C-alpha angles and dihedrals in degrees: 000000000000133000109218136177088254090058090046089056089058094055099032094100095052110112113263097028099162129246114253145084117298091238092054092048090050092046092052094048128086104196138238095017098039133023126174087221135040104320111236093190099065094093092060091048093053091043090054101042106020130085125231120244122242115171093198091063100027112120099175110138117159130157119225117273104254107173116113107246126219119177123158130226098231093109131120092230094048093047098045092091129013125231135171094257133000137173110222110252092231090060090052091047090063091059095043092050090049098048104033145042128223112293095024119134119242123196131205116184095187098037101164107178092358101254089150089060091047090049092050092052095042090059084082098049110020128175105277096233091048091049092052091047094052094045091052090051091048093051091052088056094044092248137123129218122229104216118199138104122287121201124238141207111202126194134181136160093225120082088205091056096047091045091055089044090051091054093048091050104039121096113239136194092238097197093050091044092051093045094051094043092051092047090054091046091053090055091048091049092050089054102038112022092097088069090068098050124113135174113261108239134178117197089346094307120119114236117226129218124227091273091055096252123127110278111242128220128196114241114236094182143337124219116220123195136200118246117224133197118234109239090218107044099012091227120142121264122193105221093215091055099046104033109033122083100212094198098051098027090229124141111224120233090212128030140177126247106243090217106048102009096239114162107226144143139223093271092062101045133076125227115246114242133212129200114217138169112252106209093192093056095033095229145086116271135186121225140166111273116248125175133191110255107168137022123201110197142162133231106191106317096333124096126216138179129215143165110253110265132204093277091053091051091048090052091052091047091050091053091048092054094051125085121238104235096209138067120274131169118273097172114152117242112244121224111263145146092273102032098071095092099058092040090052092058096043100266096136104147136042096254091056089072090073140063110241096254095048090048088050093053093047091047092049092048091047092052092052093046091058091073092054118043140285094266086083091051084076090072089057095052091043092059101029094093102033090049093050135082088270087080105100123213107227111188107218093017143060118283116249146160113257104248121237097020145065091234117157112204129223086246122041132184113224103200126201099269095204093056091043091056089049092054092047090049091058091050089048093051091048093050090049091054091054102043126079121280098216135087100251099145142072117198127197132184109217144093119289088219088087126023107174090156092065121071125234115264093009104116122084100199140359127213115175141165105204127198115278103233107251098355099094129020097207099180090052096042092049092056097105095048092047092047089064091043091049090222121100138198117265096220098187091105096029109139100230146117102241129154094204091054091044092240122141132173092287093054091045092053093047092052092046090050091054090050093050091047089058091046088050090051096051096042117092114248114264091026130118139249121199116201118194110202140174128179135143095219126077090210093062091044089053091047090055093048091047091050091050093051095043088053089061102262123128116220111228105170143005120203138159132264117199112204090185092230133068123226120225094264091049093052098040100045114080092206093050120131107234096211129050118240126232118209117200111200131168136207109234117236118262093244092056092048091051091049091048093052088053094045100035112143094019132107089240089059090051095054094043088055092049092051092050092045095048088051089058098045122093113262096211136016123196132194130162092000092302136098118256126216109248105225093197089064094054118102099247095052092044087054092048091050091049092049092047092051091052096045094047088056096044094250128142115249103237100202144029127243097265094051089046092051091049093049090046091055091049096049107034135046113251124211125174091345092308129109127225142178112256093253091051097055097076092053091051093046092050091053090043090058090055100044138038119239119251116235110258111263116255120239136198120265103232104155143354095286095053089043091058091045090051092048092048090052092049095045093045086072089060142300116306136187123238088254091054092051105040102070093050091042093054091046092057095038113114098158117198115245095243095045117113093194123179120245118270091255092054091048090053094047094049098049110019141047135231126229125217090275092057093253120142119234140171108268121230115260097263094055091039089061091057092047091050092053091052092047092047090055090054091048093049089050089058090046091055088059091053090052093057095050130084135219129027119336107236102174122023145141104262092201088057090054091048091050091047093050090049091050092047091049092054088052092045088240094150093156093066092049091053094044094050090042090057090052093054119092106269092234091055094049093048096044099047109078095200096049092044091050094053093043096048094046092045088054089051092050092050088050090052 
């Protein structure tokens, strides 16, 4: 199949169509399996390999995958090409094997490097040790694994991402690939190897070969250092010379000026600048001054280090004066949240990220690759960052690019680009030998906000790793890769929190909601979506959950995914969550949705939802050889899920918590504080006879709601006096600054009862209903006071606001919800899932 300009015209108006010339988009594509634009061939792929959905005959019934997953990154496939964030394909395989059968179609709407596609294909030919491990785990659980390839549809907004994904998921004739790559490398080496030669010297004396000529070494890498100006004498200081302890490898916080002796640090010095003529741009430019300070080179198998001598400087000057005879990217860097650092030091265009000789090698390799095919382009993108000035020199440690930013260090390591490409080639060959040799994947470059090329109810399972709000600016960070590919991200619909793009948390949530709505549309009813998510802020986590629920999904379980390695943002941010979270959400079946619409706002609708939800929840959870309590099966979270489902669909919630708890106890079997369907109880009881139950995990008391939950948990173990409760309560209390929370005694009086000995206990459901009604009247009285005030609410009873929002919703008083919501501190509104849910849906209702 061919991709033509006529076909491009048909998909040009699809959101996320990339920025670039038609000829470059066509050249980068490999239809039908990969297009660097919205892929018009996906429909035929799904029609050929997919299965149609018929609810009357559909027998799919799978619980959420609940095991905590830990898969490392030390894998040839994972390491073949870097990216800002990746989920190891073996971790994804666990989910795919659980939720699908061979031949099913998996979708990933934020595919990144395409690990979901790799995982889907590798289900047919897994690593033997991994296969044995999974089969042992399955036997222990009384399950079997259906090995066999699944097919995948991968989507991403970034052409760099989909291009990398294409290379990971495209079958290759390894021998032919290796032969051609090595041939091209030989030509590049013949042309450029002289740029990495240096005279072999010992103690400053050049070593001579047998013929009396200077003995040559091959440069492995050169360290370049910033030059600073002393704030006292204004003389130049080479950072490497004044601040690096060569014996220990440590960089000093403070250092002395070699000219006047002043003790200073980086914060109090200026970087020296140089003005040079940029031949590529045809104008004078100003950049930060960097000079070569150390050369690491090899003679035979031995390594040596030296300070650059006069011959080395002459070689660099010679290279600078020559013209590169091939194309290389000169794209200008756009202003963004993460591009300020390179722009500040004079790195304004793509070619400025490289030393002249490394740029020359990449350009030469690129020119030779053009006559082969774009599978070899992958070698260019795989080295284009590590071979650039982004590669930090870290004395005493391995060099690396600083993740999540375009930061250029005061010391950079310029590696031998020819050798670097060779090393990447070996990784590439190894990954090709491991991955599947069949076309199992379709890749499209577009926004997930609109997927007109994918049919409704056609996807069997979704695994996706969405952007993390403000953590990573993908369109900015992919600039260098896309500059070489000549096709750039259209960031108009990029789901991100970015000041330059004018996108805050609200815009991010709205875009994510549109994406999840499309994923909900294309997923078959009754099937699952797994969302892998990491963010250090509760507000972004809540935004993601809200977007998922507003799209129509129901969240059934949240677990952890340990990637065994922290990214830069994870390590550097004090509030960062150390483990990624996995959300398991399902799309309700059509019959249930239709029944709910008919029964919305009635008790019958409530209990139908609970039955459907309990059916989707895990029956048992194990960890450390013990049974875990499943929070989603406890009464308060079942109530929250029921309320959320009603609110998201504009329905009135027909009962309060106490009435719900009473009805729950009457209709469903209860075990260990959890509720089950009748046919689930025997399975739980059997497991309960085999394993002991873990104590329920403690949680912090942040506000009135968590305080009551904590008290209910404590008192469920048996009646306790105020004196028994208070010390533990105060130990767990971490009250939020805005929270106007009642005293412990008042909390006990409002929600619990005392026996004849003065001990507090959890009332039975009938009495609890009366207590709740009294408490709700007190809360609504407080809410009335908030309604009469003006300006921002600084201190308030969050439970009173929740009760007020609930009351207003039942009366369809959306205006009051919005007005009070706007008076709440923004951080409170965004970090409280209940308040955010009412506020967002009230805004929607007013818009309707």
